[in-house]
C-alpha positions in Angstrom: -62.5 53.9 10.3 -63.1 51.5 7.5 -65.7 52.3 4.9 -68.4 49.6 4.1 -66.6 49.0 0.7 -63.2 48.5 2.3 -61.8 44.9 2.1 -58.8 43.6 4.1 -57.6 40.1 4.4 -54.5 38.5 5.7 -52.7 35.8 3.7 -50.0 33.3 4.4 -46.3 34.5 3.5 -46.5 32.1 0.4 -49.8 33.5 -0.7 -48.7 37.1 -0.3 -45.5 36.5 -2.1 -47.4 35.0 -5.1 -49.8 38.0 -5.2 -47.0 40.5 -4.9 -45.0 38.6 -7.6 -47.9 38.7 -10.0 -48.6 42.3 -9.3 -44.9 43.3 -9.9 -44.7 41.2 -13.1 -47.9 42.9 -14.5 -46.7 46.4 -13.6 -43.2 45.6 -15.2 -44.8 44.4 -18.4 -47.3 47.4 -18.5 -50.3 45.0 -18.2 -53.4 45.2 -16.0 -53.5 43.0 -12.9 -56.5 41.1 -11.5 -56.7 40.0 -7.9 -59.3 38.7 -5.6 -59.3 39.7 -1.9 -61.7 38.2 0.5 -64.1 37.3 -2.4 -63.9 40.8 -4.0 -62.3 40.7 -7.5 -60.4 43.9 -8.5 -59.1 44.9 -11.8 -56.0 47.2 -11.4 -54.9 49.0 -14.7 -51.5 49.0 -16.0 -51.1 52.8 -15.2 -51.6 52.2 -11.4 -49.1 53.9 -9.1 -47.4 52.1 -6.2 -46.2 53.9 -3.0 -44.7 52.6 0.2 -45.5 53.9 3.8 -43.5 53.1 6.9 -45.0 53.6 10.5 -43.5 52.9 13.9 -45.4 53.1 17.2 -43.2 52.0 20.1 -41.7 48.8 19.2 -44.4 48.0 16.6 -43.3 48.6 12.8 -45.5 48.6 9.8 -44.9 48.8 6.1 -47.8 49.4 3.9 -47.7 49.0 0.0 -50.5 50.9 -1.5 -51.5 50.7 -5.3 -53.8 53.6 -6.6 -55.6 54.2 -9.8 -58.7 56.2 -10.9 -62.0 54.3 -11.4 -62.8 54.4 -15.1 -66.3 55.2 -16.1 
């Protein structure tokens, strides 16, 4: 069940590729990454970790890319 602060938005392949490319370039350079998703602006620090998750249910497959970091106070 989604929490009230969860945000999810689907983008076209072209938009998704651009967002992923910017994220990869920022992580590669050790720089923070800024992204806006469905009107919510996020600031991802350079030390964020990335993980991949694969799920299959019947003939449906899903690959999730998850970026995690700790909130700085």
